[in-house]
C-alpha positions as CSV (number, residue, x, y, z in Angstrom):
1,M,20.8,-20.2,-0.3
2,A,21.6,-22.7,2.5
3,C,18.4,-21.7,4.3
4,L,16.3,-22.3,1.2
5,Q,17.9,-25.7,0.7
6,E,17.3,-26.7,4.3
7,E,13.8,-25.3,4.8
8,Y,12.3,-25.8,1.3
9,G,14.5,-28.6,-0.1
10,L,15.2,-26.1,-2.9
11,P,18.7,-26.2,-4.5
12,V,19.4,-22.6,-5.5
13,V,22.0,-21.5,-8.1
14,Q,21.3,-17.8,-8.1
15,V,19.8,-15.0,-6.0
16,D,19.4,-11.5,-7.4
17,F,18.3,-8.5,-5.4
18,L,15.3,-6.6,-6.8
19,P,15.2,-2.8,-6.1
20,L,11.4,-2.8,-5.4
21,G,9.2,-1.3,-2.7
22,A,9.7,1.4,-0.2
23,D,9.6,-0.6,3.1
24,R,12.9,-0.3,4.8
25,N,12.3,-3.5,6.7
26,T,11.8,-5.6,3.5
27,A,14.1,-6.7,0.7
28,V,13.0,-8.9,-2.2
29,Y,14.9,-11.2,-4.5
30,R,14.6,-13.3,-7.6
31,V,15.7,-16.9,-6.9
32,V,16.7,-19.4,-9.6
33,A,16.6,-23.0,-8.6
34,A,18.8,-25.8,-10.1
35,D,16.0,-27.0,-12.3
36,G,15.6,-23.5,-13.9
37,R,12.4,-22.5,-12.0
38,T,12.2,-19.0,-10.6
39,Y,10.9,-17.8,-7.3
40,F,10.1,-14.6,-5.6
41,L,11.7,-14.2,-2.1
42,K,10.8,-11.6,0.5
43,L,13.2,-11.1,3.3
44,R,11.5,-9.4,6.3
45,K,13.1,-8.0,9.5
46,G,11.6,-6.4,12.5
47,V,8.0,-7.1,13.6
48,F,6.5,-10.0,11.6
49,D,2.7,-10.4,11.4
50,E,1.9,-14.0,10.4
51,T,-1.4,-12.8,9.0
52,S,0.5,-11.2,6.0
53,V,1.1,-14.8,4.7
54,A,-1.8,-16.7,6.3
55,L,-4.4,-14.4,4.8
56,P,-3.3,-14.5,1.1
57,K,-3.0,-18.3,1.4
58,F,-6.6,-18.4,2.7
59,L,-7.8,-16.1,-0.1
60,A,-6.0,-18.1,-2.8
61,D,-7.5,-21.3,-1.3
62,Q,-11.0,-19.7,-1.8
63,G,-10.3,-19.5,-5.5
64,I,-9.3,-15.9,-5.7
65,E,-6.7,-16.3,-8.5
66,Q,-5.5,-12.7,-8.3
67,V,-3.8,-13.4,-4.9
68,I,-0.4,-15.2,-4.9
69,P,0.1,-17.5,-1.9
70,A,3.4,-18.3,-0.2
71,I,5.0,-21.7,-0.8
72,T,5.1,-23.9,2.3
73,T,8.3,-25.2,3.8
74,R,9.0,-28.9,4.2
75,K,7.5,-28.6,7.7
76,G,4.3,-27.1,6.3
77,N,5.0,-23.5,7.4
78,L,4.4,-20.4,5.2
79,W,7.7,-18.8,6.1
80,A,11.2,-19.7,7.3
81,S,13.5,-18.1,9.8
82,L,17.0,-16.9,9.2
83,E,18.6,-15.3,12.2
84,S,16.5,-12.1,12.8
85,F,14.7,-12.4,9.5
86,R,11.7,-14.1,8.0
87,L,11.8,-15.6,4.5
88,I,8.7,-15.8,2.5
89,L,8.9,-17.7,-0.8
90,S,6.4,-17.6,-3.6
91,P,6.2,-18.3,-7.4
92,F,7.9,-15.6,-9.5
93,I,5.5,-13.9,-11.8
94,E,7.3,-12.2,-14.7
95,G,5.7,-8.9,-15.3
96,H,5.4,-5.2,-14.4
97,N,3.5,-3.2,-11.8
98,G,0.8,-0.6,-12.6
99,Y,3.3,2.3,-12.6
100,Q,5.4,0.6,-15.3
101,V,2.5,-0.4,-17.6
102,N,-1.0,1.1,-17.9
103,L,-3.9,-1.1,-16.7
104,S,-6.2,-2.1,-19.5
105,D,-10.0,-1.8,-19.3
106,H,-10.1,-5.5,-18.6
107,H,-7.6,-5.1,-15.7
108,W,-9.8,-2.5,-14.1
109,V,-12.9,-4.7,-14.3
110,T,-10.9,-7.6,-12.9
111,L,-9.6,-5.5,-10.0
112,G,-13.2,-4.6,-9.2
113,M,-14.3,-8.2,-9.2
114,T,-11.3,-9.2,-7.1
115,L,-11.9,-6.5,-4.4
116,K,-15.6,-7.4,-4.3
117,R,-14.7,-11.0,-3.5
118,I,-12.2,-10.0,-0.9
119,H,-14.7,-7.6,0.8
120,T,-17.4,-10.2,0.9
121,T,-15.2,-13.2,2.0
122,V,-16.1,-14.9,5.2
123,V,-12.9,-15.3,7.2
124,P,-12.6,-18.0,9.9
125,P,-12.7,-16.6,13.4
126,A,-9.2,-17.7,14.3
127,L,-7.8,-15.8,11.3
128,K,-10.2,-12.9,11.6
129,G,-9.1,-12.3,15.2
130,C,-5.5,-11.8,14.1
131,I,-6.4,-9.0,11.7
132,R,-6.2,-5.4,13.1
133,R,-9.3,-3.3,13.2
134,E,-9.6,0.3,12.1
135,T,-9.3,2.8,14.9
136,Y,-8.7,6.0,12.9
137,T,-5.4,6.5,14.7
138,P,-4.0,10.0,14.8
139,Q,-0.4,8.7,14.5
140,W,0.3,10.1,11.1
141,R,-1.6,13.4,11.7
142,E,0.5,14.0,14.8
143,S,3.7,13.1,13.0
144,V,3.0,15.7,10.3
145,K,2.0,18.3,12.8
146,D,5.3,17.6,14.6
147,F,7.3,18.1,11.4
148,M,5.4,21.3,10.7
149,G,5.9,22.6,14.2
150,R,9.7,22.1,14.0
151,L,10.1,24.3,10.9
152,D,11.9,27.5,11.6
153,D,13.5,30.3,9.6
154,S,16.9,28.5,9.5
155,T,17.9,26.6,6.5
156,P,19.5,23.1,6.9
157,E,22.9,22.6,5.4
158,D,21.9,19.4,3.7
159,P,20.5,20.5,0.3
160,I,17.7,17.8,0.2
161,A,16.6,18.6,3.8
162,A,16.7,22.3,2.9
163,E,14.5,21.8,-0.2
164,L,12.1,19.9,2.0
165,A,12.0,22.6,4.6
166,G,11.3,25.3,2.0
167,F,8.6,23.3,0.4
168,L,6.8,22.5,3.7
169,R,6.9,26.2,4.6
170,A,5.4,27.1,1.2
171,K,2.6,24.5,1.7
172,H,2.2,25.1,5.5
173,E,-1.5,26.2,5.4
174,E,-2.5,23.6,2.9
175,I,-0.9,20.7,4.8
176,L,-2.5,21.8,8.2
177,D,-5.8,22.1,6.4
178,L,-5.5,18.5,5.2
179,V,-4.7,17.4,8.8
180,G,-7.6,19.4,10.2
181,R,-10.1,17.9,7.7
182,A,-8.9,14.4,8.4
183,E,-9.2,14.9,12.2
184,R,-12.8,16.2,11.8
185,L,-13.8,13.2,9.7
186,A,-12.0,10.7,12.0
187,A,-14.0,12.0,15.0
188,E,-17.2,11.6,13.0
189,L,-16.3,8.0,12.0
190,Q,-15.3,7.0,15.5
191,A,-18.7,7.9,16.7
192,R,-20.4,5.6,14.2
193,S,-21.3,2.0,14.6
194,E,-19.0,-0.3,12.8
195,N,-19.7,-1.7,9.3
196,F,-16.3,-3.3,8.5
197,V,-15.2,-5.6,5.7
198,L,-11.8,-7.2,5.0
199,C,-9.6,-4.6,3.3
200,H,-6.2,-4.9,1.7
201,S,-5.5,-1.3,2.8
202,D,-2.7,-0.4,0.4
203,I,-4.2,-0.4,-3.0
204,H,-2.0,1.5,-5.5
205,A,-0.4,0.9,-8.9
206,G,2.8,-0.4,-7.3
207,N,0.9,-3.3,-5.6
208,L,-0.8,-4.4,-8.8
209,L,1.3,-6.9,-10.9
210,I,0.5,-7.5,-14.5
211,S,2.1,-10.7,-15.8
212,A,3.6,-11.2,-19.2
213,E,0.4,-13.0,-20.2
214,G,-1.7,-10.1,-19.0
215,A,-3.0,-11.5,-15.8
216,L,-3.6,-9.2,-12.9
217,Y,-2.4,-9.9,-9.3
218,L,-2.9,-7.9,-6.1
219,V,0.3,-8.2,-4.0
220,D,1.8,-7.0,-0.7
221,W,-0.5,-8.2,2.1
222,D,1.5,-6.7,4.9
223,E,-1.2,-4.4,6.3
224,P,-4.7,-6.1,6.0
225,I,-7.4,-4.5,8.1
226,W,-11.0,-4.6,9.1
227,A,-12.4,-1.3,7.9
228,M,-15.1,0.4,5.9
229,K,-15.0,-0.7,2.3
230,E,-14.0,2.9,1.4
231,R,-10.5,2.1,2.8
232,D,-9.8,0.3,-0.5
233,L,-12.3,2.0,-2.7
234,M,-10.7,5.5,-2.1
235,S,-7.9,4.4,-4.4
236,V,-10.2,4.1,-7.4
237,G,-10.2,7.5,-9.1
238,G,-8.0,8.8,-6.3
239,G,-4.7,9.5,-8.2
240,L,-2.9,6.4,-7.0
241,M,-3.2,4.0,-9.9
242,G,-0.8,5.2,-12.6
243,G,-1.8,6.5,-16.0
244,G,-3.9,5.4,-18.9
245,H,-7.3,6.4,-17.6
246,T,-9.0,9.4,-16.1
247,P,-10.4,9.1,-12.6
248,Q,-13.9,8.9,-14.0
249,E,-12.8,6.1,-16.4
250,E,-11.2,4.2,-13.5
251,E,-14.4,4.4,-11.5
252,T,-16.7,3.4,-14.5
253,L,-14.6,0.3,-15.3
254,F,-13.9,-0.7,-11.7
255,Y,-17.5,-0.7,-10.7
256,Q,-18.4,-2.8,-13.7
257,G,-16.5,-5.6,-11.9
258,Y,-17.3,-4.6,-8.3
259,G,-21.0,-4.1,-8.9
260,P,-23.4,-1.4,-7.7
261,T,-22.6,-0.2,-4.2
262,P,-23.4,2.9,-2.2
263,I,-20.3,5.0,-1.5
264,D,-20.2,6.9,1.8
265,P,-18.6,10.3,1.2
266,V,-17.3,10.6,4.8
267,P,-14.9,7.6,4.9
268,L,-14.0,8.2,1.2
269,A,-12.8,11.7,2.0
270,Y,-11.2,10.7,5.3
271,Y,-9.2,7.9,3.7
272,R,-8.0,10.1,0.8
273,Y,-6.8,12.7,3.2
274,E,-5.3,10.2,5.6
275,R,-3.4,8.5,2.7
276,I,-1.8,11.8,1.7
277,I,-0.9,12.6,5.3
278,D,0.6,9.2,5.8
279,D,2.8,9.6,2.7
280,I,3.9,13.1,3.8
281,A,4.9,11.7,7.2
282,V,6.8,8.7,5.8
283,D,8.6,10.8,3.2
284,C,9.6,13.5,5.7
285,D,11.0,10.8,8.0
286,C,12.9,9.2,5.1
287,I,14.5,12.6,4.2
288,T,15.4,13.7,7.8
289,S,16.1,10.5,9.7
290,G,19.6,10.0,8.4
291,K,18.9,6.3,7.7
292,E,18.5,6.5,4.0
293,G,20.9,7.3,1.1
294,D,20.6,10.4,-1.0
295,D,18.9,8.6,-3.9
296,D,16.1,7.3,-1.7
297,R,15.8,10.7,-0.1
298,R,15.5,12.5,-3.4
299,Q,12.9,10.0,-4.5
300,S,10.9,10.6,-1.3
301,L,11.0,14.3,-1.9
302,G,9.7,13.8,-5.4
303,Y,6.9,11.6,-4.1
304,L,5.9,14.2,-1.5
305,K,5.8,17.1,-4.0
306,S,3.8,15.1,-6.5
307,N,0.8,15.1,-4.2
308,F,0.5,18.8,-4.8
309,L,0.5,18.7,-8.6
310,P,-2.6,19.7,-10.5
311,H,-5.2,17.0,-10.8
312,N,-3.3,14.8,-8.4
313,T,-4.2,13.3,-5.0
314,I,-4.8,16.5,-3.0
315,E,-7.0,18.1,-5.6
316,I,-8.9,14.8,-6.1
317,A,-9.4,14.5,-2.3
318,Y,-10.7,18.0,-2.0
319,Q,-13.1,17.5,-4.9
320,S,-14.4,14.3,-3.5
321,D,-15.0,15.8,0.0
322,R,-18.7,16.5,-0.2
323,T,-18.7,16.8,3.6
324,H,-16.9,20.2,3.4
325,K,-18.7,23.5,2.8
326,N,-16.1,24.6,0.2
327,W,-16.9,21.7,-2.1
């Protein structure tokens, strides 16, 4: 509260923690000022990429209303420092994410229009140079292979870890098949010439905010990247966007807003596989690292298992992989 007063000139009367997000380096809060106005506060520790606040500010300045920019400090900065943390303040939008409420037809069309504008935005060289570029890193594939390689016949004493181990053993062949497919597609993509656009990189229902008035916002710009447009488009019809529409309906409505565009099946399949592998690696780490509480660990186990449910992300990824002989 003292930091907000000093950095933003904002007299604060209340700060409430919000149990949102899965990033262990980030905590978010609802802030109430003395005049009754509310704000959304992100507290970030560890590595801080200034692009995560500079880019949404730039996009909002280009008139993309679905991006919420950070509020500047009294010195004109987009964040403040508090010991080892960074504070990012923005307007508080009352609403729900796409897991809590179903996106309407209008929201899907709006999302398509928004991503089209983002993908075609001309970014100034100074800002463009700060945004990472796609390298098709094997980081998460290697992490999953490491987890699978450490499985043995013994059963951990911890019941959550024991359930994880049993599940991974049962899905051993399927998980390694996912990794193998992603590796093959990554090698093919690395050999291509680049045709990259600006991507959000983490499109899912949890990063879509629907306001009480029905407006749609695309939030969480911590991982923007220059990549093939399929990096973002793989989420549409990919089992990541909550309920309310079938994958086919999602695609039909989204491309009404995005407009006609050729979809390359190689990066589409690669990114769908890679997203699943990334999630498996992160969930396994959460469950086995000893850094998280049991509630978070059980939630991560549920997330991991859900990928394997009928008509969910893995089945959709397989069906969309026109590069593979079995499909």
